[in-house]
C-alpha positions as CSV (number, residue, x, y, z in Angstrom):
1,M,86.0,7.3,64.6
2,K,82.3,7.4,62.9
3,I,83.9,8.7,60.1
4,F,85.8,5.5,60.2
5,K,83.6,2.8,60.7
6,F,81.7,4.5,57.7
7,F,84.2,4.3,55.4
8,L,85.2,0.5,56.9
9,F,81.1,-0.4,56.4
10,T,81.5,1.0,52.6
11,I,84.1,-1.0,51.6
12,T,82.6,-4.1,53.3
13,I,79.4,-2.9,51.4
14,A,81.6,-2.5,48.4
15,T,83.5,-5.5,48.8
16,L,80.7,-7.8,48.3
17,S,78.6,-6.8,46.1
18,A,82.3,-7.5,44.1
19,C,81.6,-11.6,45.5
20,S,78.8,-12.2,43.2
21,S,78.1,-14.2,40.4
22,D,77.2,-13.0,37.3
23,D,78.9,-15.2,34.7
24,G,75.5,-17.5,35.2
25,P,76.0,-21.8,36.0
26,A,79.7,-23.3,34.3
27,S,79.8,-25.5,31.4
28,V,80.4,-28.9,32.0
29,E,83.1,-30.4,29.4
30,L,80.7,-32.5,26.4
31,T,81.7,-35.6,26.4
32,N,79.6,-39.1,25.8
33,E,80.9,-39.9,29.8
34,N,79.6,-36.4,30.6
35,L,76.3,-36.8,28.7
36,A,75.4,-40.1,29.9
37,G,71.6,-40.0,31.6
38,S,68.2,-39.3,31.3
39,F,66.8,-35.6,30.6
40,A,63.7,-34.4,30.7
41,I,62.2,-32.0,28.3
42,T,60.9,-29.1,29.3
43,F,60.4,-26.7,27.3
44,Y,61.0,-26.6,23.0
45,Q,60.0,-23.7,19.9
46,G,60.1,-22.8,17.0
47,S,59.7,-20.8,13.4
48,S,59.8,-21.8,10.0
49,E,59.6,-20.7,7.0
50,T,58.0,-21.7,2.9
51,T,59.4,-19.8,-0.4
52,V,59.7,-20.1,-3.8
53,Q,62.0,-18.5,-6.2
54,A,59.0,-16.6,-8.5
55,T,60.2,-16.6,-12.7
56,D,61.3,-13.2,-11.5
57,G,63.8,-15.2,-9.7
58,S,62.8,-13.2,-6.4
59,I,62.2,-15.2,-3.8
60,V,58.7,-15.1,-2.0
61,V,57.1,-15.9,1.3
62,T,54.4,-17.8,0.7
63,E,54.0,-19.7,4.6
64,S,55.2,-19.3,7.8
65,D,54.9,-21.5,11.0
66,T,55.7,-21.3,14.7
67,Y,55.3,-23.7,17.3
68,F,55.7,-25.1,20.6
69,G,55.6,-27.4,22.8
70,E,53.3,-27.6,26.3
71,T,52.0,-30.5,28.9
72,F,55.4,-32.5,28.5
73,T,54.2,-36.5,29.2
74,N,57.3,-38.3,30.5
75,A,59.5,-36.9,26.9
76,I,62.7,-38.3,27.7
77,V,65.7,-38.3,25.7
78,T,68.1,-41.1,27.1
79,F,72.3,-40.2,26.3
80,N,73.8,-43.0,26.6
81,A,77.8,-43.6,27.2
82,D,78.5,-45.5,23.6
83,G,76.7,-42.8,21.6
84,T,73.0,-44.6,21.4
85,Y,70.1,-42.4,22.2
86,S,66.8,-42.6,22.6
87,L,63.7,-40.0,23.4
88,M,60.3,-41.5,24.8
89,G,56.9,-39.6,25.6
90,S,55.1,-37.6,24.1
91,Y,54.0,-33.6,24.3
92,V,51.4,-30.8,22.5
93,E,52.4,-28.7,19.5
94,V,51.1,-25.8,19.2
95,Y,51.7,-24.0,15.6
96,T,50.4,-21.3,13.9
97,V,50.8,-20.9,10.6
98,T,50.6,-18.1,8.3
99,V,49.8,-18.6,4.9
100,T,50.5,-15.0,2.7
101,G,47.4,-13.2,2.3
102,Q,45.0,-15.6,4.6
103,A,45.0,-15.1,8.7
104,P,47.1,-17.3,11.2
105,E,45.3,-20.6,11.7
106,T,46.3,-21.8,15.4
107,N,45.8,-24.9,15.9
108,E,47.5,-28.2,18.4
109,E,48.0,-31.6,18.0
110,I,49.5,-34.3,20.5
111,V,53.1,-36.0,19.3
112,M,54.4,-39.4,20.6
113,L,57.9,-39.3,20.6
114,D,59.9,-43.5,20.1
115,E,62.9,-42.9,18.3
116,S,66.5,-44.2,18.2
117,G,69.8,-43.4,17.1
118,T,72.8,-43.2,17.7
119,Y,75.4,-39.3,18.9
120,S,79.1,-37.9,18.6
121,V,79.6,-34.6,20.5
122,D,82.6,-32.2,19.9
123,N,83.4,-29.8,22.9
124,T,85.4,-27.7,20.6
125,S,82.4,-26.5,19.0
126,R,79.5,-27.7,21.9
127,T,77.7,-29.2,19.7
128,I,75.6,-32.5,19.0
129,N,75.6,-34.9,16.4
130,L,72.5,-36.5,16.2
131,D,71.7,-38.9,13.9
132,G,73.0,-35.5,11.1
133,G,71.5,-33.2,12.5
134,I,73.7,-30.7,13.8
135,V,72.9,-29.1,17.2
136,D,74.4,-26.0,19.4
137,V,74.8,-26.7,23.4
138,T,73.9,-23.2,24.7
139,L,74.7,-24.3,28.6
140,F,75.7,-28.0,29.5
141,D,76.2,-27.7,33.7
142,G,75.6,-31.2,33.7
143,T,71.9,-30.6,35.1
144,N,70.5,-28.8,32.3
145,L,70.9,-29.6,28.4
146,Y,70.2,-26.5,26.3
147,F,70.0,-26.4,22.1
148,T,69.4,-24.5,19.2
149,G,68.9,-25.6,15.2
150,N,68.4,-24.1,12.1
151,Y,67.7,-26.8,8.9
152,S,66.5,-26.3,5.4
153,E,65.0,-28.6,3.3
154,T,63.7,-28.6,0.0
155,F,60.5,-29.8,-1.1
156,G,59.9,-29.8,-5.2
157,D,60.6,-26.1,-6.0
158,F,59.6,-24.4,-2.2
159,T,62.7,-24.4,0.3
160,E,61.9,-24.8,4.3
161,T,64.1,-22.8,6.6
162,G,63.4,-23.2,10.5
163,Q,64.8,-23.1,13.6
164,F,63.9,-24.5,17.2
165,E,65.5,-24.2,20.3
166,Y,65.0,-27.4,22.8
167,R,65.8,-26.9,26.5
168,M,66.3,-30.8,29.3
169,V,67.1,-31.1,33.0
170,K,68.5,-34.8,33.9
171,Q,66.5,-36.9,36.3
C-alpha cells in the first residue's frame, strides 16, 4: 500500500508540474479596435551610433550614445480606432554620449511630449506604422504593449543608426 501511495503522489506531482504555463501572456490580435485606448509609458531605452566613411572607404565610428527614460509624468499615448494617435506628458531622458577618443559624458533632460498623427497596424507582421515609422510589436496582450524599432538617418557625410524599445500599460 505504501508503494501505491508513493506512486500516486509521484503521478500527482508530475501532473501538476506539467500543467504550469511557460508560454507567457497570450497574444491579442493587433487591430485598431483592440489597440484603441490610452497607454502609460513605463519604459524607454535605446542606443545609437554615428559613423562617417573615411577616405580609404572604411566606416569609422565617431560617436555612440545610450539613453533611457525615467520619471514618466502623465506620459500617455492614446490610440483611437480611427487610426489617429496623440502623445502627451513628459519624462526625464538620461543619455550617455561617447565621442571616439574621449571620456563618456552623461546628461539628462526633461522631454516634453505633445504630438499627434496617424497609425496603421499589420497583425500578420505584428507591426505598427506611426507616421511612416515602422515599429515591431514584441508584446500586445490587450493590456501591455511593447515595441522595438530601428532607424537610420544621414546628415551630410555622417550616418546615425539606432534602436529603441518602449513598454506601455493600458490605462
